[in-house]
C-alpha positions in Angstrom: 0.0 0.1 0.3 2.8 2.4 0.9 4.5 1.6 -2.5 1.3 2.4 -4.6 0.4 5.6 -2.1 4.0 7.0 -3.2 3.6 7.1 -6.8 1.1 9.1 -9.1 0.3 6.1 -11.5 1.7 2.6 -11.7 1.1 -0.4 -14.0 0.4 -4.2 -13.3 3.9 -5.0 -14.8 5.6 -2.6 -12.7 4.1 -4.4 -9.6 5.1 -7.6 -11.0 8.5 -6.7 -11.1 9.0 -4.9 -8.0 7.4 -7.6 -5.5 8.1 -10.9 -8.0 4.8 -12.0 -8.1 2.6 -13.3 -11.0 0.2 -10.9 -13.1 -3.2 -12.9 -11.5 -1.8 -12.3 -8.1 -0.7 -8.5 -8.5 -4.5 -8.1 -9.8 -5.9 -10.1 -7.0 -4.0 -7.7 -4.4 -4.9 -4.3 -6.0 -8.7 -5.6 -6.1 -8.4 -6.2 -2.4 -6.7 -3.2 -1.7 -9.5 -0.8 -3.7 -12.0 -3.0 -1.4 -10.5 -1.4 1.4 -11.3 2.1 0.2 -8.0 2.7 -1.5 -8.1 5.8 -3.7 -7.1 4.3 -6.9 -9.1 4.6 -10.7 -7.9 2.4 -13.4 -7.3 3.4 -17.3 -7.5 0.9 -20.1 -5.4 1.2 -23.4 -1.5 2.0 -24.1 -0.5 4.0 -21.5 -3.3 3.3 -19.2 -2.7 1.7 -15.8 -3.8 2.7 -12.4 -3.9 6.7 -10.8 -3.7 7.4 -7.1 -6.1 10.1 -6.4 -4.5 13.2 -5.1 -4.9 14.4 -1.9 -6.1 11.3 -0.3 -4.8 9.4 2.7 -4.5 5.7 3.5 -7.2 4.2 5.1 -7.4 3.5 8.7 -5.5 0.9 10.1 -7.3 -2.2 10.4 -6.2 -5.3 12.7 -7.0 -9.0 12.9 -8.3 -9.9 16.3 -5.0 -11.8 16.9 -2.9 -8.5 15.6 -5.1 -6.1 18.3 -4.6 -8.8 21.1 -0.6 -9.2 20.2 -0.7 -5.3 20.5 -2.4 -4.7 23.4 -0.5 -7.4 25.2 2.7 -5.9 24.4 1.2 -2.6 25.6 0.0 -3.9 29.2 3.2 -5.7 29.4 5.0 -2.3 29.9 3.3 -1.8 32.9 5.7 -1.3 35.9 8.4 -1.1 33.1 10.2 2.6 33.1 9.6 3.2 29.2 9.7 6.6 27.4 6.9 8.2 26.2 4.4 6.5 28.0 3.3 9.4 30.2 -0.1 9.1 28.7 -0.3 5.5 28.8 -4.2 5.5 29.9 -5.3 7.7 26.5 -3.3 5.7 24.4 -4.7 2.3 25.9 -8.6 4.3 25.5 -7.9 4.8 22.0 -6.2 1.2 21.1 -9.5 -0.3 22.8 -11.6 2.4 20.9 -10.6 0.7 17.4 -11.8 -2.5 18.4 -15.4 -4.0 18.0 -17.5 -4.5 21.1 -16.5 -8.6 21.1 -13.1 -7.4 20.7 -13.0 -4.9 23.7 -14.4 -7.6 26.0 -11.9 -9.7 25.0 -9.1 -7.4 25.8 -10.6 -6.1 29.1 -10.6 -9.8 30.0 -6.9 -10.3 29.0 -5.9 -7.3 31.2 -7.6 -9.2 34.1 -6.1 -12.2 33.8 -2.7 -11.4 32.4 0.1 -10.8 35.3 3.6 -9.8 34.1 6.8 -9.4 36.0 6.5 -6.6 38.9 2.9 -6.8 38.8 1.0 -6.5 42.0 -1.5 -9.6 41.8 -3.8 -7.9 44.3 -4.3 -5.0 41.6 -2.9 -5.7 38.6 -3.5 -2.2 37.5 -1.5 -0.6 40.3 1.8 0.8 38.9 4.7 0.8 41.2 5.9 4.3 42.5 9.1 4.0 39.8 7.1 3.2 37.1 8.0 6.7 35.4 11.1 7.1 33.2 13.8 9.7 34.2 13.0 12.6 32.7 16.1 13.2 30.6 15.5 9.9 28.9 13.1 11.2 26.2 15.3 14.4 25.7 18.4 11.9 24.9 16.6 9.5 22.8 15.5 12.7 20.6 18.9 13.9 20.3 20.3 10.6 19.5 18.6 9.9 16.9 20.1 13.2 15.0 23.3 13.1 16.4 25.3 10.8 18.7 28.0 13.3 19.4 26.5 15.1 22.6 27.2 17.5 25.5 25.9 16.3 28.7 25.6 17.3 32.4 26.5 14.7 34.7 25.7 15.1 38.2 27.1 12.0 40.1 27.0 14.2 43.7 24.4 16.9 44.3 26.1 20.4 43.6 28.9 19.0 42.0 28.0 18.9 38.2 30.4 17.8 35.3 30.2 19.1 31.4 31.0 15.7 29.3 31.6 15.7 25.9 30.7 12.3 24.4 29.7 9.8 22.0 26.4 7.7 22.4 26.5 4.1 22.0 23.6 2.9 23.6 20.3 3.7 25.9 19.4 0.4 27.9 17.5 -0.7 31.0 19.3 -3.0 33.2 17.8 -3.9 36.6 15.0 -1.3 36.4 17.7 1.4 35.8 18.1 3.4 32.4 21.6 3.6 31.7 23.4 5.2 28.6 26.5 4.1 27.4 29.0 6.6 25.9 32.6 7.4 24.7 34.1 10.2 26.7 36.3 12.0 24.5 38.0 13.7 27.4 39.2 10.8 29.6 39.3 8.4 26.7 36.9 5.8 28.4 33.4 4.2 27.8 31.1 4.6 30.6 27.6 3.6 31.7 26.0 6.8 33.0 22.6 6.7 35.2 20.1 8.5 32.8 18.5 10.1 36.2 21.7 11.8 36.9 21.9 13.7 33.6 20.4 16.9 32.7 21.0 19.6 29.9 21.7 17.2 27.3 22.4 18.8 23.8 24.2 18.3 20.6 28.0 18.8 20.9 29.3 21.9 19.2 32.7 20.5 19.9 34.5 18.8 16.6 34.7 14.9 17.0 38.5 13.9 18.0 37.5 10.3 16.8 34.9 9.1 13.8 32.2 6.9 14.8 34.3 3.9 13.3 37.3 4.7 15.3 35.3 4.9 18.6 33.7 1.2 17.6 37.1 0.1 16.8 38.6 0.9 20.2 35.7 -0.8 21.9 36.3 -4.3 19.9 39.8 -3.9 20.6 39.3 -3.3 24.4 36.9 -6.4 24.5 39.5 -8.6 23.0 41.8 -7.6 26.0 39.3 -8.4 28.7 40.4 -9.9 31.5 37.2 -11.7 32.5 36.1 -14.5 29.6 33.0 -16.4 30.9 30.9 -19.3 29.2 27.9 -20.3 30.5 25.3 -23.4 29.9 21.5 -23.1 29.5 20.6 -22.2 33.0 23.4 -19.8 33.3 22.1 -18.1 30.0 18.4 -18.1 31.7 19.9 -16.2 34.9 21.9 -13.8 33.0 18.5 -12.6 31.2 17.3 -12.2 34.9 20.3 -10.0 35.9 23.3 -9.0 34.6 25.8 -5.7 35.2 25.2 -3.1 32.6 27.2 -3.3 29.2 27.8 -7.1 29.4 26.9 -8.6 25.8 26.1 -12.2 25.7 27.2 -14.0 22.5 24.8 -17.3 22.1 27.5 -20.2 20.6 25.5 -23.7 21.1 22.7 -25.2 19.4 19.6 -24.0 20.4 21.0 -21.3 22.1 21.8 -23.7 24.7 25.3 -21.7 25.5 27.0 -18.5 25.6 30.0 -16.3 26.3 31.0 -13.0 27.7 34.0 -10.3 28.2 34.3 -8.0 30.6 37.4 -5.7 31.4 37.5 -5.3 35.4 39.5 -3.1 37.3 41.2 -5.3 39.8 41.8 -2.1 42.2 38.3 -1.9 42.7 37.4 -4.4 45.6 33.6 -3.5 45.5 33.2 -4.2 41.9 35.2 -7.3 42.4 33.0 -8.3 45.4 29.8 -7.8 43.3 31.0 -9.6 40.1 31.8 -12.5 42.4 28.4 -12.4 44.0 27.1 -12.3 40.4 29.0 -15.0 38.9 27.9 -17.4 41.7 24.2 -16.6 40.6 24.6 -17.9 37.4 24.8 -21.5 38.5 27.2 -24.5 38.6 27.6 -24.2 34.6 29.9 -21.4 34.6 33.1 -21.8 33.0 36.0 -19.5 33.2 38.2 -19.2 30.1 39.8 -16.1 31.7 39.6 -14.5 35.3 41.9 -12.2 37.0 43.6 -13.7 40.3 42.0 -11.3 42.7 38.3 -11.9 41.8 39.3 -15.9 41.9 40.6 -15.2 45.2 37.1 -14.0 46.3 35.1 -16.6 44.5 37.0 -19.4 46.4 36.5 -17.7 49.7 32.8 -17.4 48.6 32.6 -21.3 47.9 34.5 -22.2 51.2 32.0 -20.3 53.0 29.2 -21.8 51.4 30.7 -25.1 52.0 30.9 -24.7 55.8 27.8 -23.5 56.2 
């Protein structure tokens, strides 16, 4: 439909060539599109074909009952999830229900009553957690990043001590109910993960980039190969990894049917707090963890944790 809507005139032969279909199929599809109310007129003879009436719009979207349920379920699954652009959740839900028939409306309302997702209160499925709203800066970051990833952000780790950072944005993601932004810091030549709730006054940077995007990505790949912690996971480890993992870690699935995986991390062995956190998390992943490479400092902590568990 969009192919047709972007053209003032087209022929059956052009449709056949574009979509690699037979003439009969092309004619049948065009007839179905016309039956839906699409503004088309036809003309016979040499130079004829189909014409799109000007100043007309695509017909309203029509969903099958299964498609409507899929959209609705995806939407109600966002409850108690800090997502951007969901300040008007109630009005969006009302509009979605409004395009459904009465029977479909009844089914959607019943789905809302019986389906429970993670972080939902079973006693009141419509009750939203207090932290449901995404950080105010998140929408601004997303809007800027689709225009230009070279940004200037104000990072206030400690109240009253703001830092002005010149960064290249790589990813925005949610980890353990916290929105984080992965950036390359031009001033420190470091890849950092910054909590979005501690950012403000984000804007497109006016400075010249010291490195191109490709050079920044090459830096990241090089540092990943130099990681001092490389871990293989079995199927149980993969499932637990999906439930909880530190920000920025990318799991590569390696086994048949996604039954095994591997990730690598560059740890600061001088950061005792970080090492303790990773030790607890690696134990959480289960007995199927295999260490391809591990810092001695982290190995010692793991052995102490395991010894304490056996003693108890």
